C-alpha positions in Angstrom: 0.1 0.0 0.0 2.9 2.4 0.7 4.3 1.9 -2.9 0.7 2.9 -4.3 0.6 5.9 -2.0 4.1 7.1 -3.2 3.3 6.5 -6.8 0.2 8.5 -6.3 1.7 11.5 -4.5 4.6 11.5 -7.1 2.0 11.6 -9.9 0.2 14.3 -8.0 3.4 16.3 -7.7 4.2 15.8 -11.4 0.7 16.9 -12.3 1.0 19.9 -10.1 4.3 21.0 -11.5 3.1 20.4 -15.0 -0.1 22.6 -14.5 2.2 25.2 -12.9 4.5 25.3 -15.8 1.7 25.1 -18.3 -0.1 27.9 -16.7 2.9 30.3 -16.5 3.9 29.3 -20.3 0.3 30.3 -21.3 0.5 33.6 -19.3 4.1 34.4 -20.8 2.8 33.8 -24.3 -0.6 35.8 -23.8 1.5 38.6 -22.3 3.8 38.6 -25.2 1.1 38.5 -27.8 -0.7 41.4 -26.0 2.6 43.5 -26.0 2.9 42.8 -29.9 -0.6 44.2 -30.4 -0.1 47.2 -28.2 3.3 48.1 -29.7 2.2 47.6 -33.4 -0.6 50.2 -32.5 2.0 52.4 -30.9 4.3 51.9 -33.8 1.6 52.9 -36.3 0.6 55.9 -34.4 4.1 56.9 -34.1 4.9 56.7 -37.7 1.9 58.6 -38.6 2.2 61.2 -36.3 5.9 61.8 -37.3 4.8 62.1 -40.9 2.3 65.0 -40.0 4.0 68.1 -38.6 1.0 69.2 -36.6 0.9 65.9 -34.8 4.5 66.0 -33.4 3.3 66.3 -29.8 1.4 62.9 -30.2 4.7 61.6 -31.4 6.3 62.4 -28.2 3.7 61.1 -26.2 3.7 57.8 -28.2 7.4 57.5 -28.0 7.4 57.7 -24.3 4.4 55.3 -23.9 6.2 52.8 -26.2 9.3 52.9 -24.1 7.3 52.6 -20.9 5.2 49.6 -22.0 8.4 47.9 -23.2 10.0 48.3 -19.8 6.8 47.1 -18.0 6.5 44.2 -20.3 10.2 43.3 -19.9 9.8 43.3 -16.2 6.5 41.1 -16.3 8.2 38.7 -18.7 11.3 38.5 -16.5 8.8 37.5 -13.6 7.1 35.0 -15.7 10.5 33.6 -16.7 11.3 33.1 -13.1 8.1 31.1 -12.4 8.9 28.9 -15.4 12.3 28.3 -13.9 10.8 27.2 -10.6 8.5 24.7 -12.5 11.4 23.3 -14.6 13.4 22.8 -11.4 10.4 20.8 -10.0 10.0 18.8 -13.1 13.7 18.0 -13.4 13.7 16.7 -9.8 10.7 14.4 -10.6 12.2 13.2 -13.7 14.9 11.6 -11.6 12.5 8.8 -10.8 11.9 8.0 -14.4 13.6 4.7 -15.7 15.3 6.0 -18.8 17.4 9.0 -19.4 15.8 9.6 -22.7 12.5 10.3 -20.9 14.0 13.1 -18.8 13.3 15.8 -21.3 13.7 18.8 -18.9 16.9 17.7 -17.8 18.2 16.8 -21.3 17.0 20.1 -22.7 18.9 22.0 -20.0 22.0 20.1 -20.5 21.8 20.6 -24.3 21.2 24.3 -24.0 24.1 24.7 -21.5 26.3 22.8 -23.9 25.3 24.9 -26.9 25.6 28.1 -25.1 29.3 27.1 -23.9 30.5 25.9 -27.3 28.8 28.4 -29.7 27.2 31.1 -27.4 30.7 32.7 -26.7 31.2 33.1 -30.5 27.7 34.1 -31.5 25.2 34.7 -28.7 22.3 34.7 -31.1 23.2 31.1 -32.4 21.1 29.6 -29.4 18.5 32.2 -28.5 16.1 31.2 -25.8 12.5 32.4 -25.6 13.4 34.9 -23.0 16.3 36.1 -25.0 14.2 36.5 -28.0 11.5 38.4 -25.9 14.0 40.7 -24.3 15.5 41.6 -27.7 12.2 42.6 -29.0 11.3 44.7 -25.8 14.8 46.4 -26.4 14.1 47.2 -30.1 10.7 48.5 -29.2 12.1 50.8 -26.4 14.8 52.1 -28.7 12.1 52.9 -31.5 10.2 54.6 -28.8 13.0 56.8 -27.5 14.0 57.6 -31.3 10.3 58.5 -31.9 10.2 60.7 -28.8 13.2 62.7 -29.8 12.4 63.0 -33.4 8.8 64.1 -32.3 10.3 66.7 -30.0 12.6 68.1 -32.6 9.7 68.1 -35.0 7.6 69.9 -32.4 10.3 72.5 -31.6 11.0 73.2 -35.3 7.4 73.5 -36.5 6.2 77.1 -37.3 3.9 78.6 -34.8 0.8 80.7 -35.9 -0.9 83.3 -33.6 -4.5 83.2 -34.4 -6.9 85.8 -33.3 -10.6 86.2 -33.4 -10.5 89.7 -34.9 -10.2 90.3 -38.5 -7.2 92.1 -39.9 -7.7 95.6 -41.3 -7.4 96.0 -44.9 -3.9 97.0 -46.1 -5.3 99.6 -48.5 -4.8 103.2 -47.8 -8.0 105.0 -47.3 -7.7 108.7 -48.3 -10.4 111.0 -46.6 -10.9 114.7 -47.8 -9.5 117.1 -45.2 -12.1 119.8 -45.2 -15.2 117.7 -44.5 
């Protein structure tokens, strides 16, 4: 009876670790998809506002917004990644009870990644890019585009001609001659 309880508790632990891992993977992918949609809208607005001089202030705002959301999403992704590492650790520990090493997928994947990063990663860090590394690269590029958009928008705004409008109509420029003796 003890063996069946251990098998059941180990299965429960594996199910729990997998559910935790799966939940955070889904959350991370949803987060990234939302970032892509939000930043695409900001990119489009930034591009349009930079092409229309009167919308230069909007370009400044969108540039700052794009940089800010890139930072926030990068921090959220970092946190989700740390949750995934916890789940991977738990799954790797549970894999030690599997009878064959070929079934220890999490452990083998970690070893393979570490080996590739040691061998080739020093020469070319992009050779073996992880999801986290790819996501961080996208966040950095979006932040840089936001900063450049902000700077270009501010320069465009500063160099735009200003017009003073008044509600009164301007007097005609023709000379009016009135007779002196009347």
